[in-house]
PDB file of N, CA, C and O in Angstrom:
ATOM      1  N   UNK A   1       0.727  -1.212  -0.101  1.00  0.00           N
ATOM      2  CA  UNK A   1      -0.008   0.001   0.030  1.00  0.00           C
ATOM      3  C   UNK A   1       0.964   1.174   0.141  1.00  0.00           C
ATOM      4  O   UNK A   1       0.446   2.234  -0.208  1.00  0.00           O
ATOM      5  N   UNK A   2       2.084   1.253   0.488  1.00  0.00           N
ATOM      6  CA  UNK A   2       2.967   2.336   0.567  1.00  0.00           C
ATOM      7  C   UNK A   2       3.336   2.774  -0.776  1.00  0.00           C
ATOM      8  O   UNK A   2       3.626   3.950  -0.993  1.00  0.00           O
ATOM      9  N   UNK A   3       3.338   1.718  -1.854  1.00  0.00           N
ATOM     10  CA  UNK A   3       3.772   1.958  -3.204  1.00  0.00           C
ATOM     11  C   UNK A   3       2.765   2.766  -4.066  1.00  0.00           C
ATOM     12  O   UNK A   3       2.914   3.197  -5.209  1.00  0.00           O
ATOM     13  N   UNK A   4       1.598   2.869  -3.146  1.00  0.00           N
ATOM     14  CA  UNK A   4       0.340   3.523  -3.943  1.00  0.00           C
ATOM     15  C   UNK A   4       0.627   5.057  -3.799  1.00  0.00           C
ATOM     16  O   UNK A   4       0.257   5.858  -4.658  1.00  0.00           O
ATOM     17  N   UNK A   5       1.220   5.375  -2.813  1.00  0.00           N
ATOM     18  CA  UNK A   5       1.214   6.908  -2.230  1.00  0.00           C
ATOM     19  C   UNK A   5       2.030   7.789  -3.233  1.00  0.00           C
ATOM     20  O   UNK A   5       1.518   8.819  -3.671  1.00  0.00           O
ATOM     21  N   UNK A   6       3.155   7.446  -3.567  1.00  0.00           N
ATOM     22  CA  UNK A   6       4.012   8.125  -4.598  1.00  0.00           C
ATOM     23  C   UNK A   6       3.641   7.858  -6.046  1.00  0.00           C
ATOM     24  O   UNK A   6       4.337   8.372  -6.921  1.00  0.00           O
ATOM     25  N   UNK A   7       2.639   7.123  -6.360  1.00  0.00           N
ATOM     26  CA  UNK A   7       2.058   6.848  -7.841  1.00  0.00           C
ATOM     27  C   UNK A   7       1.499   7.998  -8.430  1.00  0.00           C
ATOM     28  O   UNK A   7       0.465   8.502  -7.992  1.00  0.00           O
ATOM     29  N   UNK A   8       2.166   8.478  -9.471  1.00  0.00           N
ATOM     30  CA  UNK A   8       1.667   9.792 -10.134  1.00  0.00           C
ATOM     31  C   UNK A   8       1.146   9.450 -11.449  1.00  0.00           C
ATOM     32  O   UNK A   8       0.648  10.344 -12.132  1.00  0.00           O
ATOM     33  N   UNK A   9       1.212   8.125 -11.924  1.00  0.00           N
ATOM     34  CA  UNK A   9       0.547   7.753 -13.080  1.00  0.00           C
ATOM     35  C   UNK A   9      -0.035   6.410 -12.852  1.00  0.00           C
ATOM     36  O   UNK A   9       0.279   5.724 -11.879  1.00  0.00           O
ATOM     37  N   UNK A  10      -0.995   5.991 -13.870  1.00  0.00           N
ATOM     38  CA  UNK A  10      -2.045   4.734 -13.526  1.00  0.00           C
ATOM     39  C   UNK A  10      -1.148   3.551 -13.649  1.00  0.00           C
ATOM     40  O   UNK A  10      -1.474   2.570 -12.980  1.00  0.00           O
ATOM     41  N   UNK A  11      -0.085   3.466 -14.377  1.00  0.00           N
ATOM     42  CA  UNK A  11       0.743   2.165 -14.601  1.00  0.00           C
ATOM     43  C   UNK A  11       1.476   1.878 -13.056  1.00  0.00           C
ATOM     44  O   UNK A  11       1.551   0.726 -12.629  1.00  0.00           O
ATOM     45  N   UNK A  12       1.932   2.891 -12.377  1.00  0.00           N
ATOM     46  CA  UNK A  12       2.537   2.773 -11.033  1.00  0.00           C
ATOM     47  C   UNK A  12       1.371   2.231 -10.133  1.00  0.00           C
ATOM     48  O   UNK A  12       1.599   1.256  -9.418  1.00  0.00           O
ATOM     49  N   UNK A  13       0.176   2.798 -10.137  1.00  0.00           N
ATOM     50  CA  UNK A  13      -0.892   2.514  -9.319  1.00  0.00           C
ATOM     51  C   UNK A  13      -1.322   0.886  -9.707  1.00  0.00           C
ATOM     52  O   UNK A  13      -1.687   0.113  -8.820  1.00  0.00           O
ATOM     53  N   UNK A  14      -1.247   0.560 -10.853  1.00  0.00           N
ATOM     54  CA  UNK A  14      -1.582  -0.855 -11.215  1.00  0.00           C
ATOM     55  C   UNK A  14      -0.417  -1.706 -10.619  1.00  0.00           C
ATOM     56  O   UNK A  14      -0.706  -2.704  -9.958  1.00  0.00           O
ATOM     57  N   UNK A  15       0.846  -1.369 -10.815  1.00  0.00           N
ATOM     58  CA  UNK A  15       1.745  -2.259 -10.436  1.00  0.00           C
ATOM     59  C   UNK A  15       1.766  -2.267  -8.596  1.00  0.00           C
ATOM     60  O   UNK A  15       2.117  -3.283  -7.996  1.00  0.00           O
ATOM     61  N   UNK A  16       1.427  -1.248  -8.005  1.00  0.00           N
ATOM     62  CA  UNK A  16       1.329  -1.483  -6.634  1.00  0.00           C
ATOM     63  C   UNK A  16       0.183  -2.224  -6.235  1.00  0.00           C
ATOM     64  O   UNK A  16       0.350  -2.874  -5.203  1.00  0.00           O
ATOM     65  N   UNK A  17      -0.925  -2.304  -6.766  1.00  0.00           N
ATOM     66  CA  UNK A  17      -1.967  -2.957  -6.503  1.00  0.00           C
ATOM     67  C   UNK A  17      -1.666  -4.492  -6.835  1.00  0.00           C
ATOM     68  O   UNK A  17      -2.032  -5.294  -5.976  1.00  0.00           O
ATOM     69  N   UNK A  18      -1.069  -4.974  -7.933  1.00  0.00           N
ATOM     70  CA  UNK A  18      -0.544  -6.152  -8.256  1.00  0.00           C
ATOM     71  C   UNK A  18       0.302  -6.732  -7.260  1.00  0.00           C
ATOM     72  O   UNK A  18       0.154  -7.887  -6.860  1.00  0.00           O
ATOM     73  N   UNK A  19       1.268  -5.874  -6.816  1.00  0.00           N
ATOM     74  CA  UNK A  19       2.255  -6.487  -5.921  1.00  0.00           C
ATOM     75  C   UNK A  19       1.467  -6.856  -4.460  1.00  0.00           C
ATOM     76  O   UNK A  19       1.722  -7.872  -3.815  1.00  0.00           O
ATOM     77  N   UNK A  20       0.554  -5.933  -4.098  1.00  0.00           N
ATOM     78  CA  UNK A  20      -0.192  -6.259  -2.856  1.00  0.00           C
ATOM     79  C   UNK A  20      -0.984  -7.610  -3.057  1.00  0.00           C
ATOM     80  O   UNK A  20      -0.938  -8.485  -2.192  1.00  0.00           O
ATOM     81  N   UNK A  21      -1.777  -7.770  -4.326  1.00  0.00           N
ATOM     82  CA  UNK A  21      -2.581  -8.914  -4.606  1.00  0.00           C
ATOM     83  C   UNK A  21      -1.538 -10.170  -4.625  1.00  0.00           C
ATOM     84  O   UNK A  21      -1.825 -11.151  -3.938  1.00  0.00           O
ATOM     85  N   UNK A  22      -0.450 -10.167  -5.321  1.00  0.00           N
ATOM     86  CA  UNK A  22       0.274 -11.454  -4.945  1.00  0.00           C
ATOM     87  C   UNK A  22       0.695 -11.675  -3.756  1.00  0.00           C
ATOM     88  O   UNK A  22       0.796 -12.859  -3.436  1.00  0.00           O
ATOM     89  N   UNK A  23       1.038 -10.708  -2.828  1.00  0.00           N
ATOM     90  CA  UNK A  23       1.309 -10.988  -1.306  1.00  0.00           C
ATOM     91  C   UNK A  23      -0.059 -11.780  -0.638  1.00  0.00           C
ATOM     92  O   UNK A  23       0.012 -12.737   0.133  1.00  0.00           O
ATOM     93  N   UNK A  24      -1.035 -11.284  -1.018  1.00  0.00           N
ATOM     94  CA  UNK A  24      -2.385 -11.900  -0.617  1.00  0.00           C
ATOM     95  C   UNK A  24      -2.468 -13.271  -0.998  1.00  0.00           C
ATOM     96  O   UNK A  24      -2.903 -14.055  -0.154  1.00  0.00           O
ATOM     97  N   UNK A  25      -2.096 -13.745  -2.224  1.00  0.00           N
ATOM     98  CA  UNK A  25      -2.097 -15.021  -2.879  1.00  0.00           C
ATOM     99  C   UNK A  25      -1.195 -15.825  -2.114  1.00  0.00           C
ATOM    100  O   UNK A  25      -1.562 -16.927  -1.704  1.00  0.00           O
ATOM    101  N   UNK A  26      -0.127 -15.410  -1.898  1.00  0.00           N
ATOM    102  CA  UNK A  26       0.700 -16.042  -1.158  1.00  0.00           C
ATOM    103  C   UNK A  26       0.506 -16.371   0.337  1.00  0.00           C
ATOM    104  O   UNK A  26       0.994 -17.369   0.868  1.00  0.00           O
ATOM    105  N   UNK A  27      -0.236 -15.461   0.962  1.00  0.00           N
ATOM    106  CA  UNK A  27      -0.622 -15.644   2.360  1.00  0.00           C
ATOM    107  C   UNK A  27      -1.900 -16.705   2.587  1.00  0.00           C
ATOM    108  O   UNK A  27      -2.071 -17.400   3.589  1.00  0.00           O
ATOM    109  N   UNK A  28      -2.655 -16.657   1.535  1.00  0.00           N
ATOM    110  CA  UNK A  28      -3.977 -17.459   1.466  1.00  0.00           C
ATOM    111  C   UNK A  28      -3.435 -18.973   1.254  1.00  0.00           C
ATOM    112  O   UNK A  28      -3.982 -19.960   1.745  1.00  0.00           O
ATOM    113  N   UNK A  29      -2.375 -18.995   0.517  1.00  0.00           N
ATOM    114  CA  UNK A  29      -2.131 -20.419   0.037  1.00  0.00           C
ATOM    115  C   UNK A  29      -0.780 -20.997   1.032  1.00  0.00           C
ATOM    116  O   UNK A  29       0.023 -21.857   0.670  1.00  0.00           O
ATOM    117  N   UNK A  30      -0.778 -20.403   2.132  1.00  0.00           N
ATOM    118  CA  UNK A  30       0.490 -20.674   2.926  1.00  0.00           C
ATOM    119  C   UNK A  30       0.261 -22.064   3.560  1.00  0.00           C
ATOM    120  O   UNK A  30       1.273 -22.645   3.951  1.00  0.00           O
ATOM    121  N   UNK A  31      -0.730 -22.571   3.689  1.00  0.00           N
ATOM    122  CA  UNK A  31      -0.925 -24.085   4.316  1.00  0.00           C
ATOM    123  C   UNK A  31      -0.956 -24.903   3.136  1.00  0.00           C
ATOM    124  O   UNK A  31      -1.905 -24.936   2.352  1.00  0.00           O
ATOM    125  N   UNK A  32       0.273 -25.666   3.012  1.00  0.00           N
ATOM    126  CA  UNK A  32       0.297 -26.435   1.592  1.00  0.00           C
ATOM    127  C   UNK A  32      -0.563 -27.619   1.836  1.00  0.00           C
ATOM    128  O   UNK A  32      -1.096 -28.138   0.855  1.00  0.00           O
ATOM    129  N   UNK A  33      -0.793 -28.171   3.157  1.00  0.00           N
ATOM    130  CA  UNK A  33      -1.388 -29.501   3.318  1.00  0.00           C
ATOM    131  C   UNK A  33      -2.907 -29.425   3.047  1.00  0.00           C
ATOM    132  O   UNK A  33      -3.547 -30.392   2.634  1.00  0.00           O
ATOM    133  N   UNK A  34      -3.441 -28.209   3.305  1.00  0.00           N
ATOM    134  CA  UNK A  34      -4.853 -27.799   3.156  1.00  0.00           C
ATOM    135  C   UNK A  34      -5.394 -27.721   1.786  1.00  0.00           C
ATOM    136  O   UNK A  34      -4.908 -26.894   1.015  1.00  0.00           O
ATOM    137  N   UNK A  35      -6.409 -28.545   1.380  1.00  0.00           N
ATOM    138  CA  UNK A  35      -7.093 -28.425  -0.031  1.00  0.00           C
ATOM    139  C   UNK A  35      -7.761 -27.072  -0.281  1.00  0.00           C
ATOM    140  O   UNK A  35      -7.784 -26.457  -1.347  1.00  0.00           O
ATOM    141  N   UNK A  36      -8.377 -26.666   1.056  1.00  0.00           N
ATOM    142  CA  UNK A  36      -9.133 -25.487   1.072  1.00  0.00           C
ATOM    143  C   UNK A  36      -8.187 -24.108   0.606  1.00  0.00           C
ATOM    144  O   UNK A  36      -8.535 -23.160  -0.098  1.00  0.00           O
ATOM    145  N   UNK A  37      -7.020 -24.343   1.194  1.00  0.00           N
ATOM    146  CA  UNK A  37      -6.062 -23.180   0.851  1.00  0.00           C
ATOM    147  C   UNK A  37      -5.630 -23.148  -0.794  1.00  0.00           C
ATOM    148  O   UNK A  37      -5.629 -22.129  -1.484  1.00  0.00           O
ATOM    149  N   UNK A  38      -5.307 -24.346  -1.195  1.00  0.00           N
ATOM    150  CA  UNK A  38      -5.109 -24.478  -2.504  1.00  0.00           C
ATOM    151  C   UNK A  38      -6.144 -23.975  -3.329  1.00  0.00           C
ATOM    152  O   UNK A  38      -5.910 -23.145  -4.207  1.00  0.00           O
ATOM    153  N   UNK A  39      -7.335 -24.450  -3.088  1.00  0.00           N
ATOM    154  CA  UNK A  39      -8.391 -23.943  -3.845  1.00  0.00           C
ATOM    155  C   UNK A  39      -8.804 -22.381  -3.714  1.00  0.00           C
ATOM    156  O   UNK A  39      -9.201 -21.789  -4.717  1.00  0.00           O
ATOM    157  N   UNK A  40      -8.711 -21.766  -2.545  1.00  0.00           N
ATOM    158  CA  UNK A  40      -8.915 -20.517  -2.340  1.00  0.00           C
ATOM    159  C   UNK A  40      -7.853 -19.569  -3.110  1.00  0.00           C
ATOM    160  O   UNK A  40      -8.225 -18.547  -3.689  1.00  0.00           O
ATOM    161  N   UNK A  41      -6.517 -19.981  -3.073  1.00  0.00           N
ATOM    162  CA  UNK A  41      -5.686 -19.358  -3.733  1.00  0.00           C
ATOM    163  C   UNK A  41      -5.767 -19.322  -5.355  1.00  0.00           C
ATOM    164  O   UNK A  41      -5.503 -18.303  -5.993  1.00  0.00           O
ATOM    165  N   UNK A  42      -6.179 -20.597  -5.974  1.00  0.00           N
ATOM    166  CA  UNK A  42      -6.459 -20.671  -7.122  1.00  0.00           C
ATOM    167  C   UNK A  42      -7.667 -19.801  -7.631  1.00  0.00           C
ATOM    168  O   UNK A  42      -7.655 -19.236  -8.725  1.00  0.00           O
ATOM    169  N   UNK A  43      -8.673 -19.745  -6.770  1.00  0.00           N
ATOM    170  CA  UNK A  43     -10.034 -18.965  -7.158  1.00  0.00           C
ATOM    171  C   UNK A  43      -9.447 -17.333  -6.837  1.00  0.00           C
ATOM    172  O   UNK A  43      -9.875 -16.465  -7.598  1.00  0.00           O
ATOM    173  N   UNK A  44      -8.703 -17.004  -5.984  1.00  0.00           N
ATOM    174  CA  UNK A  44      -8.274 -15.546  -5.811  1.00  0.00           C
ATOM    175  C   UNK A  44      -7.414 -15.177  -7.177  1.00  0.00           C
ATOM    176  O   UNK A  44      -7.550 -14.097  -7.752  1.00  0.00           O
ATOM    177  N   UNK A  45      -6.559 -16.161  -7.597  1.00  0.00           N
ATOM    178  CA  UNK A  45      -5.818 -15.812  -8.702  1.00  0.00           C
ATOM    179  C   UNK A  45      -6.710 -15.650 -10.044  1.00  0.00           C
ATOM    180  O   UNK A  45      -6.571 -14.685 -10.795  1.00  0.00           O
ATOM    181  N   UNK A  46      -7.580 -16.627 -10.253  1.00  0.00           N
ATOM    182  CA  UNK A  46      -8.409 -16.404 -11.330  1.00  0.00           C
ATOM    183  C   UNK A  46      -9.554 -15.222 -11.281  1.00  0.00           C
ATOM    184  O   UNK A  46      -9.927 -14.575 -12.259  1.00  0.00           O
ATOM    185  N   UNK A  47     -10.049 -15.076  -9.878  1.00  0.00           N
ATOM    186  CA  UNK A  47     -10.912 -14.026 -10.076  1.00  0.00           C
ATOM    187  C   UNK A  47     -10.267 -12.618  -9.697  1.00  0.00           C
ATOM    188  O   UNK A  47     -10.934 -11.586  -9.620  1.00  0.00           O
ATOM    189  N   UNK A  48      -8.890 -12.693  -9.467  1.00  0.00           N
ATOM    190  CA  UNK A  48      -8.120 -11.444  -9.615  1.00  0.00           C
ATOM    191  C   UNK A  48      -7.683 -11.006 -10.965  1.00  0.00           C
ATOM    192  O   UNK A  48      -7.555  -9.813 -11.242  1.00  0.00           O
ATOM    193  N   UNK A  49      -7.411 -12.154 -11.966  1.00  0.00           N
ATOM    194  CA  UNK A  49      -6.943 -11.814 -13.243  1.00  0.00           C
ATOM    195  C   UNK A  49      -8.002 -10.830 -13.964  1.00  0.00           C
ATOM    196  O   UNK A  49      -7.626  -9.908 -14.688  1.00  0.00           O
ATOM    197  N   UNK A  50      -9.356 -11.109 -13.701  1.00  0.00           N
ATOM    198  CA  UNK A  50     -10.525 -10.277 -14.410  1.00  0.00           C
ATOM    199  C   UNK A  50     -10.567  -8.925 -14.091  1.00  0.00           C
ATOM    200  O   UNK A  50     -10.801  -8.177 -15.040  1.00  0.00           O
ATOM    201  N   UNK A  51     -10.373  -8.334 -12.816  1.00  0.00           N
ATOM    202  CA  UNK A  51     -10.372  -7.090 -12.449  1.00  0.00           C
ATOM    203  C   UNK A  51      -9.102  -6.474 -12.889  1.00  0.00           C
ATOM    204  O   UNK A  51      -9.138  -5.270 -13.145  1.00  0.00           O
ATOM    205  N   UNK A  52      -8.009  -7.098 -13.013  1.00  0.00           N
ATOM    206  CA  UNK A  52      -6.745  -6.614 -13.449  1.00  0.00           C
ATOM    207  C   UNK A  52      -6.717  -6.489 -14.880  1.00  0.00           C
ATOM    208  O   UNK A  52      -6.089  -5.521 -15.310  1.00  0.00           O
ATOM    209  N   UNK A  53      -7.306  -7.320 -15.781  1.00  0.00           N
ATOM    210  CA  UNK A  53      -7.655  -6.893 -17.195  1.00  0.00           C
ATOM    211  C   UNK A  53      -8.341  -5.737 -17.556  1.00  0.00           C
ATOM    212  O   UNK A  53      -8.127  -4.965 -18.491  1.00  0.00           O
ATOM    213  N   UNK A  54      -9.345  -5.719 -16.535  1.00  0.00           N
ATOM    214  CA  UNK A  54     -10.366  -4.484 -16.907  1.00  0.00           C
ATOM    215  C   UNK A  54      -9.601  -3.227 -16.429  1.00  0.00           C
ATOM    216  O   UNK A  54      -9.727  -2.178 -17.061  1.00  0.00           O
ATOM    217  N   UNK A  55      -8.869  -3.294 -15.410  1.00  0.00           N
ATOM    218  CA  UNK A  55      -8.159  -1.944 -14.956  1.00  0.00           C
ATOM    219  C   UNK A  55      -6.912  -1.643 -15.940  1.00  0.00           C
ATOM    220  O   UNK A  55      -6.383  -0.533 -15.994  1.00  0.00           O
ATOM    221  N   UNK A  56      -6.491  -2.777 -16.729  1.00  0.00           N
ATOM    222  CA  UNK A  56      -5.389  -2.333 -17.684  1.00  0.00           C
ATOM    223  C   UNK A  56      -6.056  -1.798 -18.886  1.00  0.00           C
ATOM    224  O   UNK A  56      -5.521  -0.901 -19.538  1.00  0.00           O
ATOM    225  N   UNK A  57      -7.153  -2.283 -19.199  1.00  0.00           N
ATOM    226  CA  UNK A  57      -7.894  -1.815 -20.321  1.00  0.00           C
ATOM    227  C   UNK A  57      -8.349  -0.444 -20.059  1.00  0.00           C
ATOM    228  O   UNK A  57      -8.164   0.454 -20.881  1.00  0.00           O
ATOM    229  N   UNK A  58      -9.020  -0.235 -18.777  1.00  0.00           N
ATOM    230  CA  UNK A  58      -9.328   1.288 -18.629  1.00  0.00           C
ATOM    231  C   UNK A  58      -8.096   2.290 -18.532  1.00  0.00           C
ATOM    232  O   UNK A  58      -8.170   3.441 -18.962  1.00  0.00           O
ATOM    233  N   UNK A  59      -6.967   1.767 -17.939  1.00  0.00           N
ATOM    234  CA  UNK A  59      -5.828   2.685 -17.996  1.00  0.00           C
ATOM    235  C   UNK A  59      -5.259   2.933 -19.379  1.00  0.00           C
ATOM    236  O   UNK A  59      -4.661   3.979 -19.632  1.00  0.00           O
ATOM    237  N   UNK A  60      -5.451   1.928 -20.318  1.00  0.00           N
ATOM    238  CA  UNK A  60      -5.027   2.148 -21.795  1.00  0.00           C
ATOM    239  C   UNK A  60      -5.925   3.175 -22.378  1.00  0.00           C
ATOM    240  O   UNK A  60      -5.454   4.082 -23.064  1.00  0.00           O
ATOM    241  N   UNK A  61      -7.234   3.074 -22.132  1.00  0.00           N
ATOM    242  CA  UNK A  61      -8.220   3.969 -22.646  1.00  0.00           C
ATOM    243  C   UNK A  61      -8.017   5.274 -22.192  1.00  0.00           C
ATOM    244  O   UNK A  61      -8.176   6.154 -23.038  1.00  0.00           O
ATOM    245  N   UNK A  62      -7.705   5.613 -21.061  1.00  0.00           N
ATOM    246  CA  UNK A  62      -7.701   6.857 -20.439  1.00  0.00           C
ATOM    247  C   UNK A  62      -6.338   7.596 -20.918  1.00  0.00           C
ATOM    248  O   UNK A  62      -6.352   8.808 -21.133  1.00  0.00           O
ATOM    249  N   UNK A  63      -5.397   6.977 -21.045  1.00  0.00           N
ATOM    250  CA  UNK A  63      -4.030   7.459 -21.392  1.00  0.00           C
ATOM    251  C   UNK A  63      -4.214   7.740 -22.796  1.00  0.00           C
ATOM    252  O   UNK A  63      -3.860   8.857 -23.172  1.00  0.00           O
ATOM    253  N   UNK A  64      -4.720   6.907 -23.681  1.00  0.00           N
ATOM    254  CA  UNK A  64      -4.706   7.075 -25.174  1.00  0.00           C
ATOM    255  C   UNK A  64      -5.631   8.107 -25.359  1.00  0.00           C
ATOM    256  O   UNK A  64      -5.381   8.885 -26.280  1.00  0.00           O
ATOM    257  N   UNK A  65      -6.729   8.311 -24.641  1.00  0.00           N
ATOM    258  CA  UNK A  65      -7.696   9.741 -24.865  1.00  0.00           C
ATOM    259  C   UNK A  65      -6.990  10.867 -24.375  1.00  0.00           C
ATOM    260  O   UNK A  65      -7.363  11.951 -24.826  1.00  0.00           O
ATOM    261  N   UNK A  66      -5.921  10.870 -23.441  1.00  0.00           N
ATOM    262  CA  UNK A  66      -5.373  11.883 -22.731  1.00  0.00           C
ATOM    263  C   UNK A  66      -4.445  12.286 -24.007  1.00  0.00           C
ATOM    264  O   UNK A  66      -4.498  13.478 -24.311  1.00  0.00           O
ATOM    265  N   UNK A  67      -3.722  11.573 -24.681  1.00  0.00           N
ATOM    266  CA  UNK A  67      -2.904  12.020 -25.726  1.00  0.00           C
ATOM    267  C   UNK A  67      -3.453  12.573 -26.881  1.00  0.00           C
ATOM    268  O   UNK A  67      -2.798  13.377 -27.545  1.00  0.00           O
ATOM    269  N   UNK A  68      -4.497  12.261 -27.173  1.00  0.00           N
ATOM    270  CA  UNK A  68      -5.370  12.741 -28.503  1.00  0.00           C
ATOM    271  C   UNK A  68      -6.268  13.883 -28.089  1.00  0.00           C
ATOM    272  O   UNK A  68      -6.829  14.538 -28.968  1.00  0.00           O
ATOM    273  N   UNK A  69      -6.446  14.172 -26.792  1.00  0.00           N
ATOM    274  CA  UNK A  69      -7.285  15.417 -26.417  1.00  0.00           C
ATOM    275  C   UNK A  69      -8.722  15.105 -26.474  1.00  0.00           C
ATOM    276  O   UNK A  69      -9.477  16.072 -26.576  1.00  0.00           O
ATOM    277  N   UNK A  70      -9.218  13.958 -26.427  1.00  0.00           N
ATOM    278  CA  UNK A  70     -10.544  13.469 -26.724  1.00  0.00           C
ATOM    279  C   UNK A  70     -10.876  12.741 -25.337  1.00  0.00           C
ATOM    280  O   UNK A  70      -9.970  12.106 -24.797  1.00  0.00           O
ATOM    281  N   UNK A  71     -12.001  12.801 -24.808  1.00  0.00           N
ATOM    282  CA  UNK A  71     -12.626  12.224 -23.614  1.00  0.00           C
ATOM    283  C   UNK A  71     -13.770  11.532 -24.020  1.00  0.00           C
ATOM    284  O   UNK A  71     -14.447  12.012 -24.929  1.00  0.00           O
ATOM    285  N   UNK A  72     -14.093  10.483 -23.491  1.00  0.00           N
ATOM    286  CA  UNK A  72     -15.258   9.739 -23.689  1.00  0.00           C
ATOM    287  C   UNK A  72     -16.426  10.289 -22.803  1.00  0.00           C
ATOM    288  O   UNK A  72     -17.536   9.757 -22.844  1.00  0.00           O
TER     289      UNK A  72
END
C-alpha cells in the first residue's frame, strides 16, 4: 500500500495493486497441506485476473484519450 502513495501515473498504481494482491495470494496459500487453501488461492488468482484486465484496459483507454485530447 505504501507504493500507491507516490504513484503519479496509472501504471505505477496498477503495479502497486498487483504486488499487493500477489502477497495476498501467497498468504492465502500458505498452508500447503490444506486443500481449501489451494482452492482459495487458485480462486483468488482467477478472480483477480479479471479485474486486473479491466483495470489495464481502462488505463489504456484513459491514457490514449489524454494524448489525443478527446474524452469519452
